[in-house]
C-alpha positions, 0 to 999 in steps of 0.5 A, a space after each residue: 500500500 502507498 501513502 496516498 490520500 487522493 479523494 480523502 478529506 482531513 481536518 487539522 487543528 493548529 494549522 496556521 503555523 509550525 507542525 500543524 502547518 507542515 502536516 496540513 501542507 503534506 496531507 494536501 500534497 498527498 491528495 487530501 482536501 483539508 479543513 484548516 482550524 486555528 484562531 487567526 484567520 489571516 494566517 489560515 487564508 494565506 495557507 488556503 491560497 498557498 495550497 490552491 484555494 477553496 478547491 484544496 483547502 478551507 479556513 475555519 477560525 476556531 478556538 479549540 479550547 471551546 467545545 462549543 466552537 469546536 462543535 460548530 467548526 466540525 459541522 462547518 468542515 463536514 458541510 464544506 468538505 462533504 465528510 471527514 476521513 482524517 482528523 489531526 489534533 495538533 493544537 497545543 503549546 507550553 506557554 509558561 515554565 515554572 516549578 510545580 509548587 510555583 504553578 498557579 492553578 489557573 495556569 495549570 487549568 489553562 494548559 490542560 485546556 489547550 493541550 488535552 481538552 482541545 483533543 477531547 473536544 475535537 474527538 467528541 465532536 467527530 465521533 458520531 460522524 466517523 462511526 457512521 462512516 465506518 472509517 477514519 484515522 485520528 492522529 493526536 500530536 503528543 510529545 516525548 515528554 509524555 513518557 519522560 517528564 519535563 521539569 518546570 512544565 508539569 502541566 504540559 507533560 501531564 497533558 501530553 501524557 493524558 493524550 497518549 492514554 486517551 489515544 490508546 483508549 479510543 483506539 480500543 473503543 473505536 477499532 470495531 467501527 473501522 477507526 484508527 487512533 494513533 499519536 505522533 510524539 515529536 522531540 525537540 522541534 525547531 518551532 515557536 514553542 522551542 524558541 526560548 531554548 533555541 535563543 539561549 546558546 547554553 540551554 541549546 547546547 545542553 539540550 542538543 547534547 542529549 539528542 544523538 542526531 545532535 540537532 533540532 528536528 524540523 516541522 517538515 520531518 513530522 509531515 511524512 509520518 503524519 501522512 503515513 498514519 493518515 493513509 492505508 499504509 498504516 492500515 493495521 496500526 492503531 493505539 500506537 505512539 510514533 516517536 520522532 525525536 532524533 534518538 532522544 528517547 533511545 
């Protein structure tokens, strides 16, 4: 089987930049028509134009931490695309760093909403549609910190770990309906999220010393694995976490 997505449709959250943008571009390049979700309309419109216009992609502004907005966005995506075959839950981020004892509970809640509840919101909104179709591939973007932890970011690591658990549970529950659910686990990728480390020469040196390949990963290097998980090339794969980290976890 080949990793082609001709005739299929996809929904990608956090699609305006970074890993989400790279995945959206790759899914489109493999033949899928893509619904692009993010908060900023201007960035989405630019990407729609880059991908070839409304025949190839549609922009749907949405705050994925809001279950109400997600429900509306998913319905709009289904209406505009006709159906959904692929769902990529990429939206997330680590907006602050602090020791656990110094972390305000409001900050903890905000991080959980962004990194875990957003995935829950989308999966809940697409469940009935995918089950009715009897097929689908859901890809949840987690992180290597789900297994290893991340000092000063317990909120982020806990949320990403929960995404892995949710992925495994949904894979079991939905397998009988023809729906596969897998996770992508990036290591240190050169995106906006990692800019504080990349902008600090000493921190960057110490961090990359732990990566056998000795460099930052690129957002584009998550694209081909995402297409693989979205396509029939991974047709007997569900409940798995595909790690892309330059050997960090080895």
